C-alpha positions in Angstrom: 79.4 103.9 72.3 82.5 104.8 70.5 85.2 106.6 72.5 88.6 108.2 71.7 91.8 107.4 73.7 91.9 109.9 76.6 88.2 110.2 77.1 86.4 109.0 80.1 83.0 107.3 80.0 80.7 105.4 82.2 79.3 101.9 82.6 75.9 101.5 84.3 74.8 98.2 86.0 71.5 97.5 87.7 71.6 94.7 90.2 68.2 93.5 91.3 66.5 90.8 93.5 63.5 90.3 91.0 63.0 86.6 91.4 63.7 86.2 95.2 61.3 85.9 98.0 63.9 86.5 100.7 66.8 88.9 101.2 69.8 88.1 99.2 73.1 86.9 101.0 75.7 89.6 101.4 76.8 90.5 97.8 79.6 92.5 96.1 80.2 93.4 92.5 83.8 92.9 91.1 84.7 94.8 88.0 87.5 93.5 85.6 88.7 96.1 83.1 90.9 95.4 80.0 94.4 96.8 80.1 93.2 99.6 77.7 90.9 101.1 80.3 91.5 102.6 83.7 89.1 102.8 86.8 88.5 106.4 87.7 85.5 106.5 90.0 82.3 104.8 91.0 78.9 105.6 92.6 76.1 103.5 94.1 73.0 103.8 96.1 72.2 102.8 99.7 75.5 103.7 101.1 77.5 101.3 98.9 80.9 102.4 97.8 82.9 101.4 94.8 86.7 101.6 95.1 89.5 100.4 92.9 92.5 101.2 90.8 94.0 100.3 87.4 91.9 97.5 85.9 90.0 96.5 89.0 87.2 97.8 91.1 84.9 96.4 93.7 81.8 97.5 95.7 81.4 97.3 99.4 79.0 94.5 100.5 75.3 95.0 100.2 72.2 92.8 100.4 68.9 93.3 98.4 65.3 92.6 99.7 62.8 91.0 97.3 62.1 93.4 94.4 64.9 95.8 95.4 67.3 97.0 92.8 70.5 99.2 92.9 72.2 101.1 90.2 75.9 101.1 90.0 77.9 103.4 87.8 81.7 103.3 87.2 83.7 106.0 85.3 86.6 104.7 83.3 89.3 106.3 81.1 90.4 105.0 77.7 94.3 104.6 77.9 94.8 102.9 74.5 93.0 101.5 71.5 93.5 97.7 70.9 94.1 96.6 67.3 90.4 95.4 67.2 89.1 98.7 68.7 86.9 96.6 71.0 87.4 96.4 74.7 85.3 94.3 77.1 84.5 95.1 80.7 83.1 92.3 83.0 81.1 92.8 86.2 80.8 89.8 88.5 78.1 89.7 91.1 79.4 87.5 93.9 78.6 86.5 97.5 81.1 88.0 99.8 82.6 84.4 100.0 83.5 84.8 96.2 80.8 82.6 94.7 79.5 84.1 91.5 75.8 84.4 91.2 75.6 86.5 88.0 77.8 88.3 85.6 77.5 90.9 82.8 79.9 91.9 80.1 79.9 95.1 78.0 81.8 95.7 74.8 82.9 99.2 73.9 84.8 100.6 70.9 87.9 102.7 71.6 89.8 104.5 68.8 92.8 106.5 68.6 92.3 110.2 68.1 92.1 111.4 64.4 95.1 113.6 63.7 
């Protein structure tokens, strides 16, 4: 989408154990936001929480059984528009020991308000 400085918007990430035959190890999702965005809030299922501030957020630990999935949603606020108008947010799915098992990036357009 295209958003204007000052607006809030959401990123939705679905994490799934679609190829496994056993329960995943304990996992967490670590979000890294560009300086133009700020973490506002996050929601997830199964009692998982998302906390953070500034340009970082992280879920509480969770595990997925075979064929189980979970939808994670974070709300961010656009603080500024970069020269390219393109910002990129990264979600890293990691073991609780910090080993990355998957990652996802999403690019979003942020523009200054038209005066």
